[in-house]
Backbone bond lengths (Angstrom), bond angles and torsions (degrees), N, CA, C in turn:
res aa  C-N    CA-C-N  psi(-1)  N-CA   C-N-CA  omega(-1)  CA-C   N-CA-C  phi
1 M - - - 1.461 - - 1.526 109.63 -
2 I 1.334 116.65 139.46 1.438 119.92 177.87 1.508 109.82 -81.44
3 G 1.344 115.08 149.73 1.474 119.03 178.83 1.506 111.29 -72.06
4 L 1.346 117.43 132.48 1.447 120.07 -173.01 1.530 111.55 -73.15
5 T 1.325 118.75 -26.88 1.434 120.01 175.53 1.539 112.07 -64.93
6 Q 1.339 115.07 -47.07 1.469 119.57 178.93 1.527 110.85 -67.76
7 A 1.349 115.10 -38.84 1.449 119.18 177.23 1.516 112.45 -61.19
8 A 1.301 115.92 -40.56 1.478 122.28 -178.87 1.540 108.23 -63.76
9 Q 1.317 118.42 -46.55 1.442 119.08 -176.81 1.543 112.12 -67.92
10 T 1.325 115.68 -38.08 1.469 119.74 176.59 1.545 109.52 -62.77
11 A 1.315 116.48 -43.87 1.463 120.75 -179.67 1.501 112.38 -66.22
12 I 1.352 116.36 -40.64 1.460 120.95 177.93 1.522 109.96 -59.43
13 D 1.361 114.64 -50.50 1.477 119.16 -178.95 1.521 112.28 -59.97
14 A 1.331 116.05 -41.27 1.478 120.19 179.09 1.518 112.54 -67.18
15 A 1.313 116.07 -41.78 1.488 120.57 -179.20 1.498 110.81 -67.84
16 V 1.357 118.01 -38.96 1.450 120.60 178.90 1.497 111.37 -66.90
17 E 1.333 115.09 -42.84 1.475 119.75 178.10 1.522 111.07 -62.80
18 A 1.363 116.16 -41.30 1.460 120.84 178.03 1.539 111.01 -65.69
19 S 1.316 117.20 -35.45 1.457 119.55 178.35 1.519 110.34 -63.32
20 D 1.318 117.92 -35.21 1.455 119.88 177.02 1.542 110.93 -64.60
21 V 1.335 116.22 -38.30 1.462 121.00 174.65 1.512 110.35 -61.60
22 V 1.323 116.27 -46.92 1.465 122.41 -178.41 1.528 109.82 -58.80
23 M 1.324 116.54 -47.29 1.481 120.45 -179.26 1.505 112.23 -67.99
24 G 1.359 117.40 -29.62 1.441 118.73 175.90 1.510 112.37 -64.02
25 V 1.344 116.00 -38.17 1.461 119.33 176.35 1.492 110.66 -73.60
26 Y 1.315 117.51 -40.68 1.487 123.71 -177.84 1.526 112.64 -57.30
27 K 1.301 117.09 -33.28 1.472 121.10 -175.40 1.537 110.94 -87.24
28 T 1.313 119.54 2.46 1.460 122.75 179.71 1.531 109.73 -126.70
29 P 1.317 118.08 163.09 1.451 120.18 173.99 1.518 110.11 -61.86
30 F 1.346 116.98 137.38 1.461 119.19 178.53 1.531 109.60 -143.30
31 T 1.315 114.41 154.27 1.484 118.12 176.65 1.496 111.37 -93.85
32 V 1.321 114.29 158.49 1.490 121.04 -176.78 1.534 107.57 -120.78
33 D 1.324 115.51 124.77 1.436 120.88 173.00 1.520 108.69 -106.62
34 Y 1.329 116.27 171.73 1.463 120.44 -179.82 1.499 111.54 -131.05
35 K 1.339 118.18 122.38 1.456 121.77 176.90 1.496 108.55 -76.31
36 A 1.320 118.89 -27.98 1.433 125.51 176.92 1.513 106.22 -160.87
37 K 1.314 117.24 175.57 1.479 119.17 178.14 1.512 110.88 -58.50
38 D 1.338 116.44 130.39 1.471 123.45 178.73 1.535 111.38 62.59
39 D 1.325 119.40 28.07 1.442 122.80 179.91 1.525 108.17 -131.93
40 P 1.338 116.77 77.36 1.478 120.52 -174.37 1.521 112.13 -74.22
41 V 1.312 114.12 157.77 1.486 120.45 175.41 1.543 106.56 -147.48
42 T 1.298 116.67 144.81 1.478 121.12 -178.05 1.506 109.78 -130.90
43 R 1.319 114.24 174.84 1.463 120.00 175.51 1.512 111.17 -59.15
44 A 1.335 116.89 -33.52 1.480 120.64 179.89 1.513 110.03 -61.65
45 D 1.345 118.40 -43.74 1.464 122.49 179.23 1.532 110.21 -56.77
46 R 1.325 113.75 -49.90 1.484 118.23 -174.12 1.513 112.56 -69.73
47 E 1.318 116.03 -44.36 1.484 118.56 -177.44 1.534 111.24 -68.57
48 A 1.323 118.10 -38.03 1.454 120.14 176.98 1.512 110.70 -67.30
49 N 1.338 117.63 -37.76 1.467 122.19 178.06 1.517 110.38 -61.14
50 T 1.333 116.53 -46.57 1.474 119.56 -179.99 1.523 111.85 -62.53
51 L 1.332 116.44 -45.14 1.429 119.76 -179.12 1.554 112.80 -60.86
52 I 1.301 116.02 -48.41 1.465 119.92 -177.81 1.545 110.50 -63.34
53 C 1.261 116.88 -45.02 1.453 120.75 -179.54 1.519 110.81 -61.03
54 E 1.320 118.23 -41.47 1.445 122.10 178.51 1.530 111.68 -65.44
55 R 1.297 117.09 -40.50 1.477 118.57 179.11 1.512 112.10 -68.72
56 L 1.295 118.02 -43.27 1.464 121.27 -179.32 1.532 111.34 -67.53
57 A 1.321 115.73 -42.33 1.483 119.91 -179.80 1.529 111.54 -66.06
58 A 1.319 116.62 -32.81 1.488 118.50 -179.26 1.551 110.71 -68.29
59 Q 1.322 117.54 -34.11 1.433 120.63 -177.91 1.528 112.60 -90.29
60 F 1.310 116.12 -32.76 1.484 121.05 -176.18 1.512 111.13 -134.34
61 P 1.344 116.88 70.88 1.470 120.26 -172.05 1.512 112.57 -66.73
62 Q 1.323 119.23 -18.88 1.459 122.18 -179.25 1.526 113.70 -83.38
63 V 1.303 118.39 -9.71 1.444 121.85 -175.39 1.542 110.56 -99.41
64 P 1.310 118.20 121.16 1.486 119.86 179.09 1.546 110.87 -65.86
65 I 1.314 113.50 153.87 1.496 119.78 -178.93 1.508 108.63 -123.52
66 V 1.319 118.22 111.73 1.441 123.34 174.85 1.523 106.12 -93.90
67 A 1.330 116.06 103.61 1.471 121.39 -174.83 1.525 109.05 -122.38
68 E 1.297 116.37 142.48 1.487 122.26 -173.48 1.520 113.13 -56.66
69 E 1.323 118.13 -41.77 1.440 119.71 -174.64 1.531 113.15 -97.40
70 S 1.323 117.28 10.29 1.457 120.60 173.76 1.502 111.39 -93.49
71 S 1.321 115.00 159.25 1.486 118.15 179.86 1.529 107.99 -74.34
72 A 1.298 117.37 147.82 1.458 121.89 178.56 1.520 111.47 -59.56
73 A 1.336 116.79 -30.40 1.461 120.04 178.98 1.519 112.31 -62.98
74 S 1.332 116.84 -27.80 1.438 120.43 -176.47 1.535 112.08 -69.49
75 Y 1.316 117.96 -22.11 1.461 120.12 178.70 1.521 112.66 -122.25
76 S 1.315 115.93 23.06 1.458 120.73 177.30 1.517 111.09 -53.97
77 G 1.336 116.49 133.07 1.482 122.32 -179.38 1.526 114.93 82.38
78 F 1.334 116.28 8.41 1.460 118.58 -177.75 1.520 113.19 -57.41
79 E 1.335 116.80 -29.71 1.463 121.95 -175.94 1.532 112.00 -66.33
80 E 1.329 117.49 -15.53 1.474 120.90 177.92 1.524 112.32 -92.60
81 A 1.312 116.87 -9.64 1.487 119.62 -176.94 1.513 110.63 -79.66
82 P 1.330 117.29 147.27 1.480 121.16 178.73 1.515 112.21 -68.02
83 E 1.374 115.99 -27.09 1.451 120.29 177.87 1.522 109.61 -138.92
84 C 1.296 115.34 154.36 1.462 119.09 -179.05 1.518 111.43 -154.65
85 W 1.318 116.83 136.45 1.466 121.33 173.04 1.538 109.90 -83.38
86 F 1.327 116.21 146.38 1.464 121.41 172.52 1.545 107.05 -129.14
87 V 1.337 114.72 121.59 1.448 120.61 -169.49 1.538 111.68 -125.65
88 D 1.327 114.12 123.85 1.450 120.32 168.67 1.529 106.20 -113.70
89 P 1.306 118.34 103.51 1.467 121.85 -171.65 1.538 112.06 -69.93
90 L 1.322 115.89 -24.74 1.458 119.16 176.86 1.546 108.15 -152.09
91 D 1.338 113.97 91.10 1.445 120.10 179.55 1.526 108.46 -84.27
92 G 1.343 115.25 121.74 1.463 119.30 -177.42 1.540 109.35 99.16
93 T 1.334 118.50 44.02 1.463 120.46 -179.53 1.521 110.43 -62.23
94 R 1.350 117.22 -35.16 1.474 119.86 178.71 1.559 108.73 -58.81
95 E 1.326 117.03 -41.76 1.457 120.41 -178.76 1.539 109.46 -71.93
96 F 1.313 117.16 -34.64 1.446 121.84 175.21 1.522 110.81 -59.01
97 V 1.338 114.90 -46.26 1.460 121.88 179.88 1.532 109.81 -66.34
98 A 1.305 116.87 -36.39 1.487 122.32 178.20 1.522 112.25 -75.69
99 R 1.334 114.82 -11.75 1.465 122.08 179.92 1.533 112.99 57.94
100 N 1.331 116.77 42.89 1.441 119.19 176.51 1.526 115.11 -102.01
101 G 1.319 115.00 2.70 1.468 121.12 174.96 1.515 116.11 83.64
102 E 1.318 117.21 -3.65 1.474 120.49 -173.25 1.551 110.77 -92.97
103 F 1.309 116.30 72.79 1.468 120.31 178.79 1.507 107.69 -146.64
104 A 1.354 115.40 162.53 1.437 119.54 -174.82 1.532 111.51 -147.64
105 V 1.346 115.15 160.18 1.457 122.66 170.16 1.532 105.50 -106.61
106 M 1.338 115.91 129.06 1.455 119.87 -173.40 1.524 112.77 -128.98
107 I 1.336 116.27 131.82 1.448 122.37 174.85 1.513 107.91 -132.53
108 G 1.327 114.85 122.31 1.469 119.52 177.08 1.525 110.73 -123.13
109 L 1.334 117.01 154.87 1.432 122.27 175.17 1.529 108.99 -125.08
110 A 1.339 115.60 130.18 1.458 121.31 176.84 1.510 110.09 -110.29
111 R 1.301 118.42 142.37 1.444 123.31 178.90 1.531 107.81 -132.40
112 G 1.311 116.90 125.79 1.437 119.71 -176.57 1.514 113.59 60.53
113 G 1.322 116.47 27.57 1.466 121.49 178.50 1.522 113.46 85.50
114 R 1.312 119.64 3.87 1.458 123.06 -177.64 1.534 110.14 -121.82
115 A 1.320 116.14 142.15 1.475 121.10 179.38 1.508 110.35 -68.82
116 V 1.327 118.20 129.78 1.458 120.95 -178.46 1.534 113.15 -126.09
117 L 1.324 117.12 -16.67 1.454 121.19 -176.87 1.509 110.03 -145.41
118 G 1.310 117.12 132.83 1.460 120.02 178.33 1.509 113.53 -138.17
119 I 1.319 116.93 130.56 1.468 123.52 176.32 1.529 107.57 -123.22
120 I 1.325 115.38 125.63 1.461 120.76 179.68 1.554 106.97 -130.44
121 V 1.317 115.71 120.34 1.454 120.50 176.48 1.522 110.03 -112.24
122 A 1.302 117.02 129.18 1.471 123.29 177.64 1.553 107.03 -100.21
123 P 1.315 119.42 93.05 1.442 121.74 -173.65 1.520 115.42 -54.59
124 S 1.377 116.47 -46.11 1.474 117.21 -176.69 1.526 111.81 -73.69
125 W 1.350 117.54 -22.69 1.478 121.19 179.25 1.543 109.40 -86.83
126 R 1.336 116.26 -15.37 1.470 120.75 -173.20 1.539 110.98 57.47
127 R 1.347 114.15 45.85 1.493 117.06 -179.02 1.540 106.55 -130.57
128 T 1.322 115.60 143.92 1.450 122.52 179.50 1.522 109.28 -127.74
129 F 1.346 115.79 132.85 1.450 121.38 -179.11 1.503 109.34 -124.34
130 A 1.341 115.14 141.65 1.477 121.08 -176.17 1.552 109.54 -139.66
131 G 1.297 116.46 140.13 1.450 119.44 176.00 1.523 111.64 -143.56
132 I 1.302 115.48 139.06 1.484 123.42 172.96 1.523 105.85 -119.56
133 V 1.291 117.58 116.85 1.460 121.17 -176.21 1.529 109.22 -62.29
134 G 1.309 114.40 128.54 1.486 120.78 -177.41 1.493 114.34 92.23
135 E 1.342 116.47 -13.29 1.456 119.81 -178.94 1.534 113.09 -115.18
136 G 1.344 117.56 -33.48 1.425 120.93 179.94 1.491 114.64 135.41
137 A 1.321 116.37 173.21 1.470 121.90 178.86 1.523 110.11 -130.90
138 W 1.329 115.99 149.91 1.408 122.47 -173.43 1.540 111.26 -142.03
139 E 1.342 114.18 157.67 1.446 119.25 160.69 1.523 104.47 -99.09
140 V 1.317 116.93 128.36 1.466 122.01 -179.49 1.481 107.95 -89.86
141 M 1.299 117.63 116.91 1.473 121.97 -176.99 1.501 111.81 -79.39
142 P 1.313 119.46 161.42 1.443 122.37 -176.95 1.547 114.46 -55.33
143 D 1.352 115.58 -29.20 1.490 116.32 179.94 1.534 112.45 -88.41
144 G 1.359 115.14 8.67 1.462 120.85 179.06 1.514 116.00 90.81
145 S 1.299 116.91 -11.13 1.488 120.20 177.90 1.500 109.40 -69.63
146 R 1.339 116.03 160.28 1.476 120.71 -175.88 1.517 111.65 -120.14
147 K 1.311 116.24 128.60 1.462 121.82 178.43 1.524 106.77 -106.58
148 P 1.335 120.06 117.20 1.428 121.79 -177.27 1.558 110.98 -60.28
149 I 1.324 116.17 141.30 1.467 122.14 174.69 1.500 109.77 -121.00
150 R 1.310 117.69 154.46 1.444 122.99 -176.57 1.517 110.05 -149.50
151 V 1.315 116.28 146.16 1.490 121.78 177.83 1.512 108.84 -65.18
152 S 1.353 115.47 166.32 1.475 120.22 178.97 1.513 110.79 -70.63
153 S 1.330 115.36 166.15 1.478 121.39 179.60 1.506 113.09 -102.85
154 R 1.325 117.02 8.32 1.493 119.99 -176.34 1.539 108.75 -59.61
155 A 1.349 114.79 135.10 1.470 119.69 -176.54 1.502 113.23 -112.26
156 S 1.341 118.62 2.02 1.465 121.17 -179.63 1.538 108.87 -135.79
157 L 1.306 115.86 144.97 1.457 119.65 176.45 1.506 111.43 -70.76
158 E 1.327 114.83 -23.79 1.498 116.87 175.62 1.493 111.16 -59.89
159 G 1.294 117.16 122.09 1.447 121.79 -179.89 1.555 114.12 83.70
160 A 1.335 116.72 0.50 1.443 119.82 -176.97 1.537 111.65 -71.03
161 S 1.316 114.22 151.31 1.486 120.62 174.81 1.528 107.53 -95.43
162 I 1.347 115.71 121.33 1.452 121.18 -176.03 1.521 110.92 -113.26
163 L 1.301 116.27 121.85 1.467 124.49 177.01 1.520 110.48 -86.59
164 V 1.308 114.37 135.45 1.501 119.18 176.75 1.533 108.16 -138.30
165 S 1.299 114.17 161.87 1.494 119.82 -177.33 1.510 111.60 -67.67
166 R 1.332 114.39 138.01 1.447 121.38 176.91 1.523 110.15 -71.05
167 S 1.330 118.63 -34.82 1.465 120.22 -172.65 1.513 113.44 -107.00
168 H 1.343 119.35 -10.74 1.460 120.09 -178.23 1.523 109.34 -138.95
169 T 1.352 114.70 65.00 1.467 121.05 -177.06 1.546 109.94 -93.03
170 P 1.342 118.27 113.22 1.441 120.93 179.47 1.523 113.12 -74.38
171 P 1.337 118.51 150.13 1.471 121.36 -178.17 1.515 112.71 -57.58
172 A 1.331 119.85 -27.30 1.455 122.87 -176.03 1.515 113.18 -66.45
173 I 1.334 117.62 -17.40 1.431 120.12 -176.79 1.540 113.98 -60.11
174 S 1.339 115.34 -47.63 1.474 118.80 179.79 1.489 111.91 -58.64
175 S 1.326 116.13 -39.68 1.475 120.52 177.90 1.525 110.92 -66.16
176 L 1.332 115.99 -40.76 1.466 118.65 -179.14 1.516 109.91 -65.01
177 V 1.323 117.63 -44.50 1.466 121.55 179.84 1.533 111.08 -59.36
178 A 1.312 114.13 -45.25 1.499 118.67 -177.54 1.518 111.28 -66.64
179 T 1.347 116.04 -43.96 1.472 121.35 180.00 1.500 111.98 -61.30
180 A 1.340 116.24 -42.28 1.441 122.30 -178.03 1.536 113.83 -76.13
181 H 1.341 116.44 -12.67 1.462 121.18 -173.72 1.524 108.92 58.70
182 A 1.343 115.39 38.71 1.439 121.05 -177.50 1.547 109.67 -76.02
183 K 1.297 116.44 166.34 1.467 123.08 179.99 1.531 109.15 -62.33
184 G 1.303 116.54 -33.56 1.446 120.50 -179.82 1.547 111.89 145.23
185 A 1.318 114.49 169.57 1.442 118.90 179.11 1.511 109.15 -93.31
186 V 1.334 116.43 135.71 1.464 123.95 178.07 1.511 107.48 -111.23
187 F 1.288 118.10 117.26 1.486 122.29 -177.80 1.495 108.75 -87.17
188 H 1.353 112.79 132.01 1.457 118.23 -176.50 1.546 110.09 -151.76
189 G 1.288 118.35 145.63 1.439 122.23 176.30 1.500 112.76 -86.53
190 S 1.323 117.76 162.93 1.442 125.63 174.19 1.537 111.84 70.88
191 S 1.364 116.38 112.81 1.442 120.46 177.93 1.527 111.18 -61.47
192 G 1.342 116.49 -34.45 1.467 120.76 178.24 1.513 112.68 -63.65
193 L 1.346 117.37 -43.92 1.422 118.92 179.53 1.555 111.64 -67.15
194 K 1.297 115.63 -37.39 1.483 118.51 176.62 1.532 111.02 -63.25
195 A 1.328 115.40 -39.70 1.484 118.22 175.64 1.488 112.46 -63.60
196 A 1.335 116.47 -39.24 1.458 120.35 179.47 1.542 110.45 -65.20
197 L 1.314 116.70 -37.31 1.480 120.09 178.64 1.513 112.03 -70.21
198 I 1.318 118.08 -25.22 1.466 121.10 171.00 1.532 108.79 -73.73
199 A 1.311 116.76 -45.61 1.486 121.28 -177.55 1.521 111.10 -61.92
200 T 1.301 119.48 -32.67 1.477 122.02 -178.52 1.526 112.33 -84.92
201 G 1.334 117.06 -8.00 1.450 120.76 -178.33 1.500 114.48 81.43
202 D 1.355 117.44 7.71 1.471 117.90 176.95 1.525 113.03 -69.13
203 H 1.330 114.99 -30.19 1.467 120.54 174.25 1.524 109.49 -133.45
204 D 1.332 115.58 166.60 1.461 120.93 -170.52 1.498 115.61 -102.31
205 V 1.345 116.21 -34.09 1.467 121.70 -172.26 1.518 108.17 -142.49
206 Y 1.351 116.32 139.39 1.464 123.06 169.45 1.502 106.25 -124.11
207 V 1.334 115.40 122.70 1.447 120.03 -175.91 1.522 111.48 -126.22
208 Q 1.316 116.71 130.29 1.431 124.78 171.43 1.549 107.09 -135.91
209 P 1.320 117.86 88.42 1.482 121.16 -175.50 1.538 114.40 -64.23
210 G 1.354 115.48 -35.62 1.455 119.94 -178.26 1.495 112.17 -88.11
211 P 1.324 118.77 -169.30 1.479 121.52 178.55 1.538 110.39 -47.51
212 A 1.348 115.46 133.61 1.452 120.57 -175.05 1.517 109.79 -125.18
213 G 1.312 116.13 54.94 1.455 120.86 175.87 1.504 112.73 71.82
214 M 1.352 113.99 -143.04 1.486 119.04 -173.51 1.524 109.20 -124.21
215 R 1.335 117.48 178.06 1.428 121.40 -179.46 1.521 114.09 -57.50
216 W 1.332 116.96 -31.93 1.480 119.58 178.86 1.536 109.61 -70.99
217 D 1.342 118.49 -14.74 1.449 121.16 173.69 1.519 111.51 -84.35
218 A 1.365 116.31 -16.81 1.449 119.84 -172.47 1.510 114.99 -103.87
219 C 1.348 116.54 -37.83 1.473 120.13 -166.92 1.529 112.91 -59.97
220 A 1.307 119.09 -54.52 1.466 120.64 179.96 1.520 111.19 -63.34
221 S 1.358 114.62 -40.74 1.459 118.00 -179.46 1.520 111.10 -61.38
222 E 1.358 117.37 -47.69 1.420 121.93 -176.67 1.546 108.98 -61.74
223 A 1.317 117.16 -48.03 1.459 120.19 -176.27 1.528 110.75 -61.35
224 L 1.316 117.07 -42.83 1.495 119.95 -179.20 1.500 109.96 -63.50
225 V 1.342 118.50 -45.77 1.461 119.85 -179.45 1.518 112.39 -64.86
226 L 1.339 116.35 -43.20 1.461 119.61 177.42 1.545 111.46 -61.70
227 A 1.317 115.33 -42.53 1.455 119.36 -179.07 1.526 113.25 -63.50
228 A 1.352 114.41 -27.83 1.459 121.02 -178.98 1.505 112.73 -89.14
229 G 1.365 115.74 4.84 1.470 120.11 176.02 1.500 115.17 97.49
230 G 1.348 117.11 8.13 1.467 119.90 -179.24 1.535 112.80 -100.11
231 A 1.312 115.60 -164.22 1.430 122.75 179.81 1.505 110.89 -132.23
232 C 1.342 118.08 148.37 1.427 121.83 178.92 1.533 108.81 -149.99
233 T 1.322 115.71 124.58 1.446 122.83 -178.98 1.528 108.82 -144.18
234 D 1.303 117.24 -178.28 1.424 118.57 167.49 1.515 108.64 -75.00
235 A 1.341 117.07 177.71 1.469 119.04 -173.71 1.510 113.32 -74.82
236 H 1.333 116.03 -2.77 1.480 121.95 176.50 1.545 110.90 -100.55
237 G 1.315 116.21 -1.83 1.433 120.84 -179.53 1.503 115.60 89.85
238 S 1.308 116.80 6.70 1.518 120.23 179.20 1.515 111.64 -93.05
239 P 1.306 116.86 142.00 1.455 120.07 -179.88 1.542 111.10 -67.85
240 F 1.319 115.63 154.41 1.457 120.99 176.23 1.529 109.12 -77.05
241 D 1.323 114.58 139.58 1.460 121.00 175.85 1.539 107.57 -113.10
242 Y 1.293 116.53 113.51 1.470 121.76 -176.89 1.528 114.11 -89.58
243 R 1.336 116.09 15.01 1.464 120.09 174.59 1.507 112.23 -106.96
244 T 1.317 119.00 6.18 1.458 120.59 -179.34 1.550 111.58 -85.16
245 R 1.273 114.56 145.26 1.482 117.81 179.31 1.545 111.19 -68.95
246 D 1.359 114.37 -30.99 1.474 118.79 177.86 1.543 106.85 -76.62
247 L 1.296 116.04 112.21 1.480 120.64 -174.38 1.544 112.36 -89.71
248 S 1.314 118.90 -0.92 1.460 120.28 -176.38 1.527 111.71 -80.68
249 N 1.353 114.55 144.33 1.440 120.72 174.45 1.542 106.55 -94.99
250 A 1.329 114.77 64.39 1.494 120.69 -172.43 1.518 111.85 -68.49
251 R 1.332 117.72 -21.11 1.437 121.36 -177.20 1.521 113.48 -97.13
252 G 1.299 115.59 18.65 1.448 120.59 175.17 1.538 114.30 81.09
253 L 1.306 115.49 -173.20 1.465 121.58 178.45 1.539 110.59 -152.15
254 V 1.310 114.82 135.62 1.472 120.72 176.03 1.523 107.71 -131.63
255 A 1.316 116.19 126.62 1.459 120.48 176.29 1.563 106.62 -125.67
256 T 1.284 117.26 131.65 1.464 121.78 -175.84 1.543 110.78 -140.50
257 N 1.343 114.67 178.00 1.453 119.10 175.84 1.522 112.55 -77.34
258 G 1.328 116.57 6.42 1.451 121.51 179.20 1.530 113.54 94.59
259 R 1.328 114.20 -50.36 1.483 119.86 -179.18 1.517 110.70 -64.62
260 L 1.324 116.77 -30.55 1.456 121.68 -174.10 1.538 111.19 -98.62
261 H 1.291 117.72 2.57 1.467 118.52 -168.91 1.535 112.41 -66.38
262 Q 1.312 116.37 -54.91 1.484 118.28 -175.84 1.522 111.01 -63.52
263 A 1.319 118.71 -37.60 1.454 120.43 176.06 1.497 112.38 -62.30
264 T 1.359 116.06 -39.51 1.451 120.04 177.64 1.531 112.00 -64.92
265 I 1.302 116.43 -43.49 1.475 121.22 179.38 1.494 109.24 -62.84
266 E 1.327 119.07 -45.45 1.454 122.26 -179.30 1.545 110.94 -64.98
267 L 1.303 116.35 -38.06 1.479 120.14 177.63 1.496 111.39 -65.17
268 L 1.332 117.74 -39.57 1.461 121.11 176.82 1.522 111.20 -59.74
269 R 1.278 117.14 -38.14 1.464 122.02 -178.80 1.548 111.25 -63.82
270 T 1.301 116.06 -32.29 1.493 120.49 -178.09 1.497 112.92 -90.05
271 T 1.334 118.23 -21.03 1.473 120.10 -174.58 1.502 112.44 -102.87
272 N 1.360 119.18 -14.99 1.465 120.92 179.68 1.509 111.58 -79.60
């Protein structure tokens, strides 16, 4: 098993370097291709993907890397490995294309099928977040120092701040917010940034009842939220298993401060 402290620093360095690549493209004219309908990809996605995979492979050659812009053949058999990296080199490509700043670089590590390490860098915010499950979560400052972060302490959905996807908002959200007497829905791009805003305590709940991307959208997010004292499962309340060949988060994603998790899951059952 690789040491999580070393793995975290390697992943932080790679994600920060990749974020510089992403911002370099962001500040210049770029073309947009489509892998499928409504699934854009840019040079920033591909270049950041290559950089991160090279950095991780150089330090941990025995650990497979499941990365969004890599070929499936490159990580064939990952589900049998004791550990595995999950990389989203540019989470929120739609927001990147829209130039609204709501995108992230995400690196997660799963061990025994469970998320244990999460690194999320917000390039346009110039902020870096890191979490090791069981050890804690931090915002990594520009000088390398670490400021501890923690989920909110809210114990009731009444008045809670609920984050939802800017580009994939299901109709059930308005019903959920009204039934819970929540403060309201806050629309935001990038699943990674929404997870970071839960981990820092800025918001209380992040809900995506429908399909929530792929495992590379979940691993870093889950680890960061768990490390900050919160909870993260699919929308049915089941934990994510990072050893499955099916990489889709078809059953949704819910991240909360922990105290509100069960109530959110139960509310989803009644409002969907």
